C-alpha positions as CSV (number, residue, x, y, z in Angstrom):
1,M,182.9,16.1,117.6
2,N,186.2,17.3,116.1
3,K,189.3,15.3,116.9
4,T,192.5,16.8,118.0
5,A,195.5,16.5,115.6
6,S,197.1,13.9,117.8
7,E,193.9,11.8,117.9
8,A,193.6,12.1,114.1
9,D,197.2,11.0,113.7
10,V,196.6,7.9,115.8
11,E,193.4,7.0,114.2
12,T,194.6,7.5,110.6
13,A,197.9,5.6,111.0
14,P,197.7,2.2,109.4
15,R,199.0,-0.9,111.0
16,P,202.5,-1.9,109.8
17,E,201.2,-5.2,108.3
18,A,198.3,-3.3,106.5
19,A,200.8,-0.8,105.1
20,S,203.0,-3.6,103.8
21,R,200.1,-5.3,102.1
22,E,199.0,-2.0,100.5
23,A,202.5,-1.3,99.2
24,G,202.7,-4.8,97.7
25,A,199.4,-4.6,96.0
26,G,199.9,-1.0,94.7
27,L,197.7,2.0,95.2
28,T,194.2,2.3,93.8
29,T,193.5,5.2,91.5
30,G,191.4,6.9,94.2
31,A,194.2,6.7,96.8
32,L,196.8,7.9,94.3
33,A,194.6,10.8,93.3
34,R,194.3,11.9,96.9
35,R,198.0,11.6,97.4
36,L,198.9,13.7,94.4
37,G,196.1,16.2,94.7
38,V,194.6,15.4,91.3
39,S,191.2,14.0,90.3
40,P,190.9,10.4,89.3
41,T,189.6,11.6,85.9
42,T,192.9,13.4,85.4
43,L,194.9,10.2,86.0
44,R,192.8,8.2,83.6
45,S,193.1,11.0,81.0
46,W,196.9,11.0,81.4
47,D,196.9,7.2,81.0
48,R,194.8,7.4,77.8
49,R,196.4,10.4,76.2
50,Y,200.1,10.1,77.1
51,G,200.6,6.5,78.1
52,I,201.4,7.2,81.8
53,G,199.5,4.3,83.2
54,P,200.0,1.6,85.8
55,E,202.3,-1.3,85.1
56,V,199.9,-3.6,86.9
57,R,196.2,-3.9,86.4
58,G,194.1,-6.0,88.8
59,E,191.2,-8.2,88.0
60,G,188.5,-6.5,85.9
61,R,191.3,-4.1,84.6
62,H,191.3,-2.2,87.9
63,R,194.4,0.0,88.0
64,R,197.0,-0.7,90.7
65,W,199.9,1.9,90.8
66,T,203.3,0.7,91.8
67,P,206.0,2.9,93.4
68,R,207.6,3.3,90.0
69,D,204.2,4.5,88.6
70,V,203.9,6.9,91.5
71,A,207.4,8.4,90.9
72,V,206.6,9.0,87.2
73,L,203.3,10.7,88.1
74,E,204.9,12.8,90.8
75,A,207.4,14.0,88.1
76,M,204.4,14.7,85.8
77,C,202.8,16.8,88.5
78,R,205.9,18.8,89.1
79,L,206.4,19.5,85.4
80,T,202.8,20.5,84.7
81,S,202.8,22.7,87.8
82,A,205.8,24.5,86.3
83,G,203.9,25.1,83.0
84,V,205.5,22.4,80.9
85,P,203.0,21.1,78.3
86,P,201.5,17.8,79.4
87,S,202.8,15.9,76.3
88,E,206.3,17.0,76.9
89,A,206.0,16.5,80.7
90,A,204.9,12.9,80.1
91,R,207.8,12.1,77.9
92,T,210.3,13.6,80.4
93,A,208.6,11.9,83.3
94,R,209.0,8.6,81.7
95,R,212.7,9.2,81.0
96,G,213.4,9.6,84.7
97,A,213.1,11.8,87.7
98,D,216.4,13.5,87.2
99,D,215.4,15.0,83.9
100,A,212.0,15.9,85.4
101,V,213.6,17.8,88.2
102,A,215.9,19.7,85.9
103,L,213.0,21.0,83.9
104,A,210.9,21.9,86.9
105,D,213.4,24.0,88.9
106,D,210.9,26.8,89.0
107,A,208.0,24.6,90.0
108,V,206.5,24.7,93.4
109,A,208.1,21.6,94.9
110,L,206.1,20.1,97.7
111,P,207.2,17.7,100.5
112,D,207.3,14.1,99.5
113,D,205.6,11.3,101.3
114,T,208.7,9.3,102.2
115,E,208.5,9.7,106.0
116,A,204.7,9.2,106.1
117,A,205.0,6.0,104.0
118,T,207.6,4.5,106.3
119,T,206.1,5.6,109.6
120,G,202.4,5.6,108.8
121,G,202.1,9.2,110.1
122,A,199.6,11.8,108.8
123,R,202.2,14.6,108.5
124,S,205.1,15.5,106.3
125,R,208.2,17.2,107.5
126,A,210.2,17.0,104.3
127,S,211.6,20.3,103.0
128,G,210.5,21.8,99.7
129,T,210.5,25.0,97.7
130,L,207.0,25.8,98.9
131,P,207.4,26.6,102.6
132,L,204.8,24.2,104.0
133,G,206.9,23.0,107.0
134,D,205.4,20.5,109.4
135,V,201.9,20.1,108.1
136,R,199.2,17.4,107.5
137,Q,199.6,15.4,104.4
138,E,196.4,16.8,103.0
139,C,198.2,20.1,102.6
140,R,200.5,18.6,100.0
141,G,197.7,17.4,97.7
142,L,195.8,20.6,98.1
143,A,198.8,22.8,97.3
144,R,199.7,20.7,94.2
145,A,196.1,20.9,92.9
146,A,196.0,24.7,93.5
147,V,199.4,25.2,91.7
148,R,198.1,23.2,88.7
149,L,194.8,25.3,88.8
150,D,193.0,22.0,89.0
151,A,189.7,23.3,90.4
152,P,187.9,20.0,90.6
153,A,190.8,18.5,92.6
154,V,191.0,21.5,94.9
155,E,187.3,21.3,95.5
156,Q,187.6,17.5,96.3
157,Q,190.5,18.0,98.6
158,L,188.8,20.7,100.6
159,A,185.5,18.8,100.9
160,S,187.4,15.7,102.0
161,A,189.3,17.6,104.7
162,V,186.0,19.0,106.1
163,D,184.2,15.7,105.9
164,D,187.1,13.8,107.5
165,H,188.2,16.2,110.2
166,G,185.5,18.8,110.7
167,I,185.6,22.6,110.3
168,V,188.2,23.4,113.0
169,V,190.9,20.9,112.0
170,A,190.3,21.5,108.3
171,W,190.7,25.2,108.7
172,Q,193.6,25.3,111.2
173,E,195.6,22.4,109.9
174,V,194.8,22.2,106.2
175,M,193.4,25.4,104.7
176,V,195.5,28.0,106.7
177,P,198.9,26.3,106.2
178,T,198.3,25.9,102.5
179,L,197.0,29.5,102.1
180,H,200.0,30.8,104.0
181,A,202.5,28.8,102.0
182,V,201.0,29.9,98.7
183,G,200.9,33.5,99.9
184,R,204.6,33.4,100.9
185,K,205.5,31.9,97.5
186,W,203.5,34.7,95.8
187,A,205.3,37.4,97.9
188,S,208.7,36.0,97.1
189,S,208.1,35.4,93.4
190,G,207.0,38.8,92.3
191,D,203.7,38.6,90.3
192,R,203.8,34.8,90.0
193,Y,201.3,32.5,91.7
194,V,198.7,35.3,92.0
195,E,196.3,33.2,90.1
196,V,197.0,30.2,92.4
197,E,196.2,32.3,95.5
198,H,193.0,33.6,94.0
199,L,191.8,30.2,92.9
200,L,192.6,28.6,96.3
201,S,191.0,31.4,98.3
202,W,187.8,31.2,96.2
203,H,187.4,27.5,96.7
204,V,188.2,27.7,100.4
205,S,185.4,30.4,100.6
206,S,183.0,28.2,98.6
207,T,183.7,25.2,100.8
208,L,183.2,27.1,104.0
209,R,179.9,28.6,102.8
210,R,178.6,25.2,101.9
211,C,179.1,24.3,105.5
212,T,176.7,27.0,106.7
213,R,173.1,26.0,107.4
214,P,170.0,27.9,106.2
215,L,168.9,30.6,108.6
216,G,166.1,29.4,110.8
217,A,163.1,31.3,112.0
218,P,163.8,34.1,114.4
219,G,163.7,33.1,118.1
220,P,161.5,34.6,120.8
221,A,162.0,38.2,121.7
222,H,163.9,37.4,124.9
223,A,166.3,35.1,123.1
224,P,170.0,36.2,122.8
225,G,170.7,38.0,119.5
226,P,173.0,36.5,116.8
227,V,176.7,36.8,116.5
228,L,177.5,39.6,114.0
229,L,180.7,39.0,112.0
230,A,182.3,41.9,110.1
231,C,185.7,43.0,108.8
232,V,186.6,46.5,109.9
233,P,186.6,49.3,107.3
234,G,189.4,48.8,104.8
235,E,189.9,45.1,105.7
236,Q,189.1,42.7,102.8
237,H,190.5,39.4,104.4
238,S,187.2,37.7,105.3
239,L,188.2,34.0,105.1
240,P,188.8,33.7,108.8
241,L,185.4,35.1,109.5
242,E,183.9,32.7,107.0
243,A,185.5,29.9,108.9
244,L,184.1,31.2,112.2
245,N,180.7,31.6,110.6
246,A,180.8,28.0,109.4
247,G,181.9,26.8,112.8
248,L,179.1,28.6,114.6
249,C,176.5,27.3,112.2
250,E,177.9,23.8,112.9
251,L,177.2,24.4,116.6
252,G,173.7,25.7,115.7
253,L,174.4,29.2,116.9
254,P,172.7,32.2,115.1
255,T,174.9,34.4,113.0
256,R,174.8,37.4,110.7
257,M,177.8,37.6,108.3
258,F,178.6,40.9,106.7
259,G,182.0,40.1,105.1
260,G,184.8,42.4,104.2
261,A,185.4,46.1,104.7
262,V,182.1,47.1,106.3
263,P,181.9,50.9,106.6
264,A,181.7,52.2,110.2
265,E,178.3,53.8,109.7
266,A,176.9,50.6,108.2
267,L,178.4,48.5,111.0
268,T,176.8,50.8,113.7
269,A,173.4,50.7,111.9
270,A,173.5,46.9,111.7
271,V,174.3,46.6,115.4
272,T,171.5,48.8,116.5
273,R,169.0,47.2,114.1
274,I,169.9,43.5,114.8
275,G,170.8,43.7,118.5
276,P,173.5,41.1,118.4
277,A,174.7,39.3,121.5
278,V,178.3,39.4,120.2
279,V,180.0,41.5,117.5
280,V,183.2,40.0,116.0
281,L,185.5,42.5,114.4
282,W,188.3,41.1,112.2
283,A,191.5,43.1,111.4
284,Q,194.3,41.4,109.5
285,T,196.6,44.4,109.6
286,R,197.5,46.8,112.3
287,S,196.6,49.8,110.2
288,A,193.0,48.6,109.8
289,A,192.5,47.8,113.5
290,S,190.6,50.8,115.0
291,L,190.2,50.7,118.8
292,P,187.9,53.7,118.8
293,L,185.6,51.9,116.4
294,A,185.6,48.8,118.6
295,Q,184.9,50.9,121.7
296,H,182.1,52.7,119.8
297,I,180.5,49.3,118.9
298,A,180.9,48.1,122.5
299,G,179.0,51.1,123.7
300,A,176.1,50.7,121.3
301,Q,172.8,50.2,123.0
302,W,169.2,49.2,122.1
303,G,166.0,48.2,123.8
304,V,163.5,50.0,126.0
305,R,164.5,52.4,128.7
306,G,165.6,50.6,131.9
307,A,166.3,47.4,130.0
308,R,168.7,48.5,127.3
309,R,171.3,46.1,126.1
310,R,174.7,46.3,124.4
311,P,176.9,43.7,122.7
312,V,180.0,41.8,123.8
313,V,182.8,42.7,121.4
314,M,185.3,40.0,120.2
315,L,188.5,41.2,118.4
316,G,189.9,38.8,115.9
317,G,193.0,38.9,113.7
318,P,196.7,39.8,114.1
319,G,195.9,43.5,113.6
320,W,194.7,43.8,117.1
321,L,197.9,42.5,118.7
322,G,199.2,45.0,121.2
323,R,196.0,47.0,121.2
324,P,194.4,47.0,124.6
325,G,190.7,46.5,124.5
326,P,189.4,46.4,128.1
327,G,186.4,44.1,128.5
328,M,186.7,42.8,124.9
329,L,187.3,39.1,124.0
330,R,190.6,38.2,122.3
331,P,190.5,34.5,121.1
332,T,193.8,33.0,120.0
333,S,192.4,30.6,117.3
334,L,189.2,29.4,115.6
335,K,188.7,26.7,118.2
336,D,189.2,29.2,121.0
337,A,186.7,31.6,119.5
338,L,184.1,28.8,119.1
339,D,184.6,27.6,122.7
340,V,184.2,31.1,124.1
341,L,181.1,31.9,122.0
342,S,179.4,28.6,122.7
343,G,180.1,29.1,126.4
344,L,178.5,32.5,126.3
345,Y,175.4,31.2,124.6
346,S,175.2,28.3,127.0
347,Q,174.8,30.9,129.8
348,G,171.6,32.2,128.1
349,A,172.2,35.9,127.4
350,P,175.7,37.0,126.7
351,A,174.9,40.6,125.8
352,G,175.5,43.2,128.4
353,S,172.8,45.3,129.9
354,S,172.5,48.8,131.3
């Protein structure tokens, strides 16, 4: 069962005495890797190649990273994110944070962990160049990994978010804020950060698809049809639908995912062939949201005469805002959509009849 953000904050907040002991002993390599958004292998490689290693090593040569070590590595991350060669970044990072910041003025600066470290909270409210705002701490590591194009670290951060919090929280509180922040940075920086947005989007998609279960055998003829998910013609933004598809699979509900920019004729054919209980139409932009198409899909019918059925239509995405759709569902979030759809299926047969 997914936890609310407030529940997650309470459960993940360490006790003050535990936080004090951890600060005194230093961070482990794994904990530091999660904080910085890099892989443990990257930290070991930087230690071996550039001499940026911990001042203290525990028994058995286990690494323990002190606050000073962390500060140096944070500078290293900022510099490499800005495109500074690792060897030069390492030399500058060791000289001090002031020099590092001077070389990384164009880097994507992310909120630091000062407030979270002192309060034990799971969120960061510190300001930074990348407009993350009030977000979960996981966003910080994910964004840093994406800016460095560190694919293994991005993959690890996303998988951990889903494992720790479930699909809904991982999507709404980790993936979406980071995607939006990178998108805003891209929009405000000309052609820069395009590669960051593409890499992050691809790995988000891969993570969501791994959460989907293999399709089971078809149910009995009288069972409700699946949820059909499709972007309207001309709409390529399919990640929200992929998140909904993963969430529905997590609930054990049948789905048919068609992805981005489904032509109107193909969408109509799929509806009549599959007989879905619900059709979810996603439109990110107002120009793509076609109410006549939604009404056409809502009026589609199938089955024998006297017992013909039609789908329930759910409109998703900001493109539908201000567009009246009588009788159509309008969820406000992923959680809302999942709650509505699971409620419909719990009633047995959500599709309309005529």
